[in-house]
C-alpha positions as CSV (number, residue, x, y, z in Angstrom):
1,M,18.8,26.4,43.6
2,A,15.9,27.8,42.2
3,I,12.4,26.2,40.8
4,R,10.2,27.6,38.3
5,V,7.3,25.3,37.0
6,L,5.8,27.1,34.0
7,P,3.1,25.7,31.2
8,A,4.1,24.2,28.3
9,D,3.8,27.1,25.7
10,V,6.8,29.0,27.5
11,T,10.2,28.4,26.0
12,D,13.2,27.7,28.0
13,R,14.6,30.8,27.1
14,Q,11.7,33.0,28.4
15,A,11.7,31.0,31.6
16,A,15.6,31.8,32.1
17,T,14.8,35.2,32.0
18,D,12.6,35.1,34.6
19,I,14.5,32.9,37.0
20,L,18.0,33.9,36.6
21,P,17.7,37.4,38.2
22,A,16.2,35.9,41.2
23,L,18.7,33.1,41.1
24,R,21.7,35.6,41.1
25,T,20.0,37.7,43.8
26,R,20.1,34.6,46.0
27,F,23.2,33.4,45.2
28,P,25.6,36.1,44.4
29,T,28.7,34.0,44.1
30,I,27.3,32.2,41.1
31,T,29.6,33.0,37.9
32,K,28.9,30.2,35.6
33,L,25.9,28.2,34.0
34,W,25.9,25.1,32.0
35,A,23.0,24.7,29.6
36,D,21.7,22.7,26.9
37,S,21.1,24.0,23.3
38,G,17.3,25.1,24.2
39,Y,19.1,28.2,25.9
40,T,21.2,29.5,22.9
41,G,20.7,32.8,21.3
42,V,20.1,36.1,22.9
43,L,20.0,34.7,26.6
44,V,23.7,34.1,26.7
45,T,24.7,37.7,25.7
46,W,21.9,39.1,27.8
47,A,23.1,36.9,31.0
48,L,26.4,38.3,30.4
49,A,25.6,41.8,29.9
50,V,23.0,42.3,32.8
51,L,23.7,39.6,35.4
52,Q,27.3,39.0,34.7
53,L,26.8,35.4,34.4
54,V,28.7,33.0,31.8
55,V,26.2,30.4,30.2
56,T,28.1,27.8,28.7
57,I,26.0,25.8,26.1
58,V,26.5,22.0,26.1
59,K,25.9,20.9,22.6
60,R,25.5,17.3,21.4
61,C,26.9,16.2,18.2
62,D,24.5,15.5,15.3
63,D,26.6,12.8,13.8
64,L,26.7,11.1,17.5
65,R,25.4,7.4,17.5
66,G,24.8,5.8,20.4
67,F,25.2,6.9,24.0
68,R,27.9,9.4,25.2
69,V,28.0,11.1,28.3
70,L,28.1,15.0,27.5
71,P,30.0,17.2,29.8
72,R,28.2,18.5,32.8
73,R,24.9,17.3,31.3
74,W,25.0,14.4,33.8
75,V,24.6,16.6,36.7
76,V,21.2,17.5,35.5
77,E,20.1,13.9,34.6
78,R,21.4,12.7,37.9
79,S,19.1,15.2,39.5
80,F,16.1,14.3,37.7
81,G,16.6,11.0,38.7
82,W,16.7,11.6,42.4
83,L,13.3,13.5,41.7
84,L,11.8,10.4,40.1
85,R,12.4,8.3,43.1
86,T,9.4,9.9,44.6
87,R,6.6,8.1,43.3
88,R,4.3,11.3,42.9
89,L,6.9,13.1,40.6
90,A,7.1,10.0,38.3
91,R,3.9,10.9,36.7
92,D,2.1,14.2,35.7
93,F,-0.5,14.1,38.6
94,E,-0.1,18.0,39.5
95,R,-3.0,20.2,38.2
96,R,-1.2,23.6,39.2
97,C,2.4,24.8,38.8
98,E,2.6,25.9,42.4
99,S,1.9,22.3,43.7
100,F,4.1,20.7,41.5
101,E,6.9,23.2,42.7
102,A,6.0,22.2,46.3
103,M,6.3,18.7,45.5
104,I,10.0,19.3,44.0
105,L,11.0,21.1,47.3
106,W,9.4,18.3,49.1
107,S,11.4,15.4,47.3
108,M,14.6,17.4,47.3
109,T,14.0,18.1,51.1
110,M,13.7,14.2,51.8
111,L,16.6,13.6,50.0
112,M,18.7,16.0,51.7
113,T,17.6,15.0,55.3
114,R,18.2,11.4,54.6
115,R,21.7,12.0,53.7
116,L,22.3,14.3,56.6
117,A,20.9,11.8,59.1
118,H,23.0,8.9,57.6
119,R,26.3,10.9,58.2
120,P,28.6,9.5,61.2
């Protein structure tokens, strides 16, 4: 729906304040987002007040031992798995953020066209 690749020194919250207004403009029917604990804090109240987006934080228990599927978190992990099927995205070959974004778009376009082509 929206891609933004940034340097490692940019926090998740900073990146979200840049991309969420564009996402809201492009898809005005979106009303709820799920995010991990990296997005807690002011972003949740800012998104509700400014963009009318409800950001729900999916937290994991600190006392959790072993593997457990977290609610809605599997959607993100599944999408990362789809992206990593593209061999070029399995390693960090790209030097520029723009070329990395282009590779992600290319990978997801291949996935979507394969799914559309196999429909009866």
